[in-house]
C-alpha positions in Angstrom: 0.0 0.0 0.0 2.9 2.4 0.8 4.3 1.9 -2.7 0.9 2.8 -4.2 0.7 5.9 -2.0 4.3 6.9 -3.0 3.4 6.5 -6.6 0.3 8.7 -6.3 2.3 11.4 -4.4 5.1 11.3 -7.0 2.7 11.7 -9.9 1.0 14.7 -8.2 4.4 16.2 -7.6 5.5 15.6 -11.2 2.3 17.3 -12.4 2.9 20.3 -10.3 6.6 20.5 -11.4 5.6 20.2 -15.1 2.8 22.9 -14.9 5.2 25.2 -13.2 7.8 24.7 -16.0 5.1 25.4 -18.6 4.0 28.6 -16.8 7.6 30.0 -16.9 8.5 28.8 -20.4 8.6 31.5 -23.1 7.2 28.9 -25.5 5.4 25.7 -24.3 7.0 23.0 -26.3 5.6 19.8 -27.7 7.7 17.9 -25.1 5.7 19.7 -22.3 2.4 18.7 -23.8 3.5 15.1 -24.5 4.8 14.7 -20.9 1.6 16.1 -19.4 -0.5 14.0 -21.7 1.2 10.8 -20.5 0.8 11.9 -16.9 -2.9 12.5 -17.5 -3.3 9.0 -19.1 -1.4 7.3 -16.3 -3.4 9.1 -13.6 -6.7 8.3 -15.3 -5.8 4.5 -15.7 -4.7 4.4 -12.0 -7.8 6.4 -10.8 -5.3 8.9 -9.3 -7.8 11.6 -8.4 -5.3 13.9 -6.6 -3.0 14.1 -9.6 -5.9 14.8 -12.0 -7.3 17.5 -9.7 -3.7 19.0 -9.5 -3.5 18.9 -13.3 -7.0 20.5 -13.8 -6.2 23.4 -11.5 -2.8 23.9 -13.1 -4.2 23.9 -16.6 -6.9 26.4 -15.7 -4.2 28.6 -14.2 -2.2 28.4 -17.4 -5.2 29.3 -19.5 -5.8 32.5 -17.4 -2.5 33.8 -18.8 -3.9 33.9 -22.3 -7.0 35.9 -21.2 -4.9 38.9 -20.3 -3.3 39.1 -23.8 -5.0 41.4 -26.2 -4.0 39.9 -29.5 -2.7 36.4 -29.6 -0.4 35.4 -32.5 -0.6 32.0 -34.2 1.6 29.9 -31.9 -0.1 31.4 -28.8 -3.6 30.6 -30.2 -2.4 27.0 -30.8 -1.0 26.7 -27.3 -4.3 28.0 -25.8 -6.2 25.5 -27.9 -4.1 22.6 -26.7 -4.5 23.7 -23.1 -8.2 23.9 -23.5 -8.2 20.4 -25.0 -6.3 19.0 -22.1 -8.7 20.7 -19.6 -11.6 18.9 -21.3 -9.7 15.6 -21.2 -9.0 16.0 -17.5 -12.5 17.0 -16.8 -13.9 13.8 -18.3 -11.2 11.7 -16.7 -12.4 13.0 -13.3 -16.0 12.3 -14.3 -15.1 8.7 -15.2 -13.5 8.0 -11.8 -15.6 5.7 -9.5 -16.1 8.6 -7.1 -17.3 10.8 -10.0 -19.7 8.0 -11.2 -20.9 7.6 -7.6 -20.8 3.8 -7.8 -22.5 2.2 -4.8 -22.9 -1.4 -5.5 -25.0 -3.7 -3.4 -22.6 -6.3 -1.9 -25.0 -9.1 -2.9 -26.0 -7.5 -6.2 -25.1 -8.9 -9.6 -22.7 -5.9 -10.4 -20.6 -6.3 -7.2 -20.5 -10.1 -7.6 -19.5 -9.7 -11.2 -16.5 -7.5 -10.2 -15.5 -9.9 -7.4 -15.7 -13.0 -9.7 -13.6 -11.3 -12.4 -11.1 -10.1 -9.7 -10.7 -13.7 -8.4 -10.5 -15.2 -11.9 -9.5 -12.8 -14.7 -10.6 -13.8 -18.2 -14.0 -15.3 -17.3 -16.4 -15.8 -20.2 -20.1 -14.7 -20.1 -21.0 -18.3 -19.4 -18.6 -18.6 -16.5 -19.7 -15.3 -15.0 -23.3 -16.4 -15.3 -22.5 -19.6 -13.5 -20.7 -17.7 -10.7 -23.7 -15.3 -10.3 -26.4 -18.0 -10.6 -28.0 -16.1 -13.5 -28.2 -16.2 -17.3 -25.9 -14.8 -20.0 -28.4 -12.1 -20.9 -28.2 -10.6 -17.4 -24.4 -10.9 -17.5 -24.3 -8.9 -20.8 -26.6 -6.3 -19.4 -24.6 -5.8 -16.2 -21.3 -6.1 -18.2 -22.3 -3.2 -20.4 -23.0 -1.0 -17.4 -19.7 -1.9 -15.8 -18.0 -1.2 -19.1 -19.5 2.3 -19.3 -18.4 2.9 -15.7 -14.8 2.0 -16.8 -14.3 -0.7 -14.1 -14.1 -3.7 -16.4 -12.9 -4.3 -19.9 -13.9 -6.9 -22.4 -11.8 -8.7 -25.0 -12.5 -11.4 -27.5 -11.1 -14.9 -27.2 -12.1 -16.8 -30.3 -15.9 -16.7 -30.1 -16.2 -15.8 -26.5 -15.9 -12.6 -24.4 -13.3 -12.5 -21.7 -13.7 -10.1 -18.8 -11.0 -8.4 -16.8 -10.8 -5.6 -14.2 -9.4 -2.2 -15.2 -7.0 -0.5 -12.8 -10.0 1.7 -12.0 -12.1 -1.3 -11.2 -9.4 -2.8 -8.9 -9.1 0.6 -7.2 -12.8 0.6 -6.6 -12.8 -2.8 -5.1 -9.9 -1.9 -2.8 -11.5 1.3 -1.6 -15.2 0.3 -1.5 -14.8 -2.3 1.2 -16.3 -5.1 -1.1 -13.2 -7.2 -0.9 -13.0 -7.0 2.9 -16.8 -7.6 3.1 -16.6 -10.8 1.0 -13.4 -12.2 2.6 -13.9 -15.8 3.8 -12.8 -17.4 7.0 -9.3 -17.9 5.6 -9.0 -14.2 4.9 -9.3 -14.5 1.1 -11.9 -12.6 -0.9 -14.2 -14.3 -3.3 -17.5 -13.8 -5.1 -20.4 -13.1 -2.8 -23.1 -15.7 -2.5 -26.5 -14.6 -1.2 -28.0 -16.5 1.6 -30.8 -18.9 0.7 -33.4 -17.0 2.8 -32.3 -13.5 1.7 -35.0 -11.4 0.2 -34.6 -10.6 -3.5 -32.5 -7.5 -4.1 -32.0 -5.2 -7.1 -29.4 -6.7 -9.4 -27.2 -3.7 -9.1 -27.1 0.0 -8.0 -25.4 1.5 -10.9 -26.3 5.0 -12.1 -29.0 4.9 -14.7 
């Protein structure tokens, strides 16, 4: 956990250092934009909200510099456009974070159990997920599409079958939502939740509509 925390802190520091360098540069180079683009991509894939917020604030600060200039020349207009584009990218990256999507999965719902099953056995097919959840493949496809849109799973093709895996964002959600701890067995290992036989029926998931 400390290694992850150090990585997050280092990325946020690197974003701050890079924005500061861009602010004081006479001309913002392609190298600046490329380095910042890679940091944004890494932060988005890792669900690194502090780094993304740092980047959003810094880019908005950079953009203010162009508001005080009466007539922008061609290179300045291009730089302003690239900054505005990155602001949009960061904005939507933040919206796609589990916290921004306000995921609140029922521990015994299909969506949470889907994530836990794929976490325990990456590469499960629709049929295997359906067996783990005790439902049919139509329901797996429906829940899978919602989890795909939330950015917490990804789907690949293996011959004629789908194979499901967690994204870094999905793993981060499981680690921070308490689902893994809630579903840990007596031996301390997490596994897919299994509803009690006498449990009342619940909504399959609590994803945003």
